[in-house]
Each structure stands twice: as C-alpha cells, then as structure tokens.
N, C-alpha and C positions, 0 to 999 in steps of 0.2 A: 502495500500500497503506501510505504514511503513518503511522498509527499501527499498526499491525502488525509494521512493519519494525521499528517503535524500540523495542515488545517482544521481538521473534525476536533486535537486536541483543544488546538488554542480557542476554535468556536465555546467549548465545553467551559474551558478558562476563562473566558470573556463575560458567559453566562453565571459565572458561579457556582458551577456543577463541581460536588465535593471527589475527592479523591477514588474515593472507590468505585461514585457514579463513573467516573470518565474511566476507570481500567473495567470496568463491567462491560461501557458500551465499545472502546476499543477491542476489546478483545469478543465480543459477538461479530462486530461489523469485520475485525479477522478470520475469525470463522467463516462466516459468508464467502469472502471471496476464498479462503483455502476449498471451498465446495463447491465456487463454482470455474475455480483456477484462472480466474479474469480480477481485473477491478473491478470493484462497487460501481463505479462509474461505468460502466458498461452490462452492468447485469441491469433487467426490467425491474417494473413494479409486477409483472405476474411471476417472474423467476421467485422474486423477494416473496412474495406470498405463497409458493409450493416448496421452498422453503422451510418457512417458518411451520407448514404445514409437517414437513418431513420430522420436524423435532416435533413434535406432538405426535404423530400418530407412530414413526417408524423408531426413533430417540427416548419415545416415551416419556418425555423431559415434564416436569412440572410447569403447571400453568402460571406460575409465576417469574421462574426462567425465561418463557415463551414471553411472555409478557416484558422483561426487560428488553432482549432481542428485537422487539417488534418497536419499543420506542427510542432504540439506539438507531432501528434504520431510518425511522421518523428524523429523528432528529440529524442522520446523515444526507440524505434524500431532498428535506427542507430547507435547514441552515446552513450545510456546508456546499452544498448543492445546487442550492436554490432554488428549487425544483420546485412544481407544484404541490400542497402539504399531500403526503400521501396516510391513505388509513390503510395500515392490514389490519387484516379480520383475524379474530383467534377464536375458535370456537369456546365455548364455555365447558372448562370443566371441573365437574365437583369435585374440591381438594378437601379432603378430611380435614374439620378443623379440631388442630390436640391442642389444649395448654399446654406449656411448658412443666418440666417435671425440677419442680422447687426445691433446692438445697435447706436443709435445715440447719439451723446458728452452729450445731454441733458438726454438721459434716463442711459447714466452711471451715469451723477450725481445725479437723482433719488435715481439711488439703492444707493449708497456710503450716501446720504442726510441719508436715511432711518434706514442704518446700525451704530447704535448708539453703541455699545461693540466696545472699541478702539481697541484690538485684532482682531476682526472678519472687522474692517475694515481697519485694516491695510494690514489681508489679501488679500482683495477685490481691494485694492486699487495697491497691490505691484503685482497683478494678470494682473489688467490695464495698468499699468504705464510701466510697463517692459515685457508686451508682453508671461507672462511667461507660461505652462501647470502647471495644481494641482499639480503634482505628484512635480515639480519643484520649485516649492513656497513652499510648507510646506517639505520642504528639506534645506529651506536656514538655514545660519548660520549665527553667528555674524560676523562671519571673512569674508564673500562673500562683506560684504557693505564697498564699499572702498568711502569714503566720498570726499576723496585727487583728485580723477580720475572721481566721479561721476559716479562711474558704479558698476555694481552688476553680481558678479560672480555666474555662476550657472555651478555647479561641474557634470559633468558623465550625463550630460542631455541622450536623447535620439538619439540612437548611440554611444553609451559612449564615447561622445565628451565632452569637455568643452567650453564655451563661456562666452562671456563678455554682457550686457543690458545696458538700459538705468538704472540712480537712477535720480527719478525725484527730483529734492530740495524742495519739498513739501513731499514726502513721507520721504525724510529721516527725517526730522523735526519731521513727525508721528512716525519715528520709534525710534527717539531718546526720542519723549514722551511715548511709549512705555515700552523701557527699563525701565523708570525711576519708572513708575507702575507694572510692571511684573519680572524685574529683571531677566530676561533669564540668563542660563549658554552657552550655547551651539548653541543652534536650534533658531532661529532668532521667533517661534511661537513655543513655548516652553508647555506643558500642564505640570500640577503640579505635576505629575510623573518625569518629568524631560525629556520625550521622544518628538520626532517631532510632529505638528499635524496630525490628520489623513486624507488621500485623502477624503473619507467619510465625514468625518465632513466639510471640506469645502466646500465639494458639499451643503452640508445640510445649511450653514451660506449664500452659494450664492442663494437657493432655497427661503430658507425666503426671504432675503431681496428683491429679484424679485418678490413673492407674495406682499409683504408689498407694493413696490414701485409700483405696479398693472402694472408688464410689462408682456406681452402676448406673445411676441415671442419664438419659441421654442431654444431651445440651452442649457444645463449647462454651467458649469463655464467656460468652454474652448471658452463660447462664446463673455470671455471680451480678450480673445488674438485676435481672428477673432476683435476685435475692436478696438484693436492695431496697426494692420498691415494697416488695411483700413484709420482710421483715418489718420495713418502717410501719407499714399497714397496720398490721399485728402489734405493734410497741403502740400504736392510739394516734401516731401523725393522720394528718388531712389530708386526702386527694389532690387539691390545689397546689398545698404544697410540694409533693412529690411532684407532680407534672412538674412543677418549675424546675427540680432536683434535675430532671430524667431530661425535660426539654423537648416535652411531646406536647404538638403544638394545638392538639386537640383531645380536651381531656376524656374523650370517650379511649383513644388511647389507654392513659393512667387504668380508668376502673375496670380493667379488665383482672386488675390485681387480685380485685374484691374477691374473685374467684379462686383466688388460688391462696388468701389467708386461710391460718389453722385457727376453725374456731368462731372465727369473724373479730370486726375490732373490737379491741382491749381499751381498758381504762385510759385515761391520756395520762400516759409516762414515759412519754420517750425518752432515753438515752439516747443523744445522737453519736454516742460511740461504738459504731457496730465491732469494733474490732474488739471491742470489752466482751469476748467469749466466754462460755465455759471451759474448762481443761478440756483438751482432745481425749477420748479416749480412743487408742488406735487399736485394731485388732491383733 
C-alpha cells in the first residue's frame, strides 16, 4: 500500500482517531489488499462488499470484527480517496451477549502477589486501582501523576478526551519505588530504549500472572478495569462518579456493572484505595 497507507494514516491522525483505531483500520485495509493482490484504489465497491461477506460466511469472524473492517473501508474510500460515501452492508448476526467474569478482590490480590517484578507489579496495580485501559496505562507519563491532588491524568483517551482517575496511596508509594529503581525520564513504564511499554507486553505480563495465580476466569488485562468498576459499586460508590473515572460518554455503558455486583449496592463506605486488599491466599 505504501503511499496510500501513509495518506490514510495521516487522515486518521488529522481526525483525532485513537492509535488502536488507526492500527485496526490500516490492518483491515492491508488484509483487503492482500486478499485481492492489488491496491485498494483498484478494488471496486462490489469487490469490497464480497470481501465482507467472505469474512462473515467463510472466515466466520464476529460481527464486531467485520464492522470495524467496514468502517475502515468507508473511511478509506470516502475520506482518503474522496469518492462518494460508500455504505457497505453487513447482515445482522446474532451475537451472544456475555457479561465479563469479574475477579473477586481476593483474586486481584493473588494476581498481584505472584507478580514479583516491580515494574510489572506496578503496571497491573495501576491498571486495577485507576480503572485504566491497557492503551492508557502503557502511555502514562511521569507528569500525569499528581501526588498533591492524588489523581492520575489520562491524556487523549478513547474518544480523544482527557480525564482524571484515582491515585491510590499504595500505588503512589510503589511508583516512587519503581522510579528509584529504573529512573524513567518521560514514560512511567519506560523501556530500555526510552519508549513506553508496548500493549502486547502488558498483556503478556497480565496473562503470565493470571496463569501463575491459577485464575481461570475469561478475559485479558481489561478484566482489571471491569473489577475496578464493580468493586467500587460494591463499596457503595455512585454510577456517575464511576462513569467519570472510566471515561464513559454514556451512563448506560457504566450501568451494566450493576448486573455484575455481588449482592447489589451496599452502604456508602467506599475506601478509595482498592489496593488495600485482604492477604492473598495462594493455592
């Protein structure tokens, strides 16, 4: 794709699309070009539609995956190539609606207890105690940590919005200890080359800890964000506050956690330091 890929990526940046969105769109268009073995500029509307049907019927990919591809193709042909707006049709596929499996606080404690590498432990602790997305935690900067106000600033998160979340006192002490060990210059979780930690690396850290802690519940590192929201609800925090902490645009997105709480809402007795967990009971 070469030059066309660069043009599309520049268009995505100019329109404020998140890094993960850019990666997903460019990858989808790259697979389209590989499938037809020619530049997307030479692929017709009908061929794109046929490719989407192939993804659904032959590859049996999920509706959400195919929908991302369709959105990428719409962006490419309408925005980057300047053609008439193309509406690629996707047949509605019934997707089973599964609620995430929520970690108990004891399970979070076990996960953290088996993570002995200080930097890896801090990555998981920050993800959980501030309810961060993996793409947010790896891009935290030293300047995002405000010990005076006990907040963490999340810059240009999903939806191109800034927000603040909680800075746990225990996490602050842990981050200070990590700084003394590794002396990062810009990024909170900095690699030896001076770049921020990769998302894939963060996922691997989580999966290794999960396996070591013998936790069998489904889900990747995003499960810690789910646990953050659910545990706050169980402690009595209100939905509007949790919505702000998570950065949800719509309260209905946050309200799904009402279905995940254990025993419903309890009395208003929230300890804002979720890292103050009961002692881990390792098997």
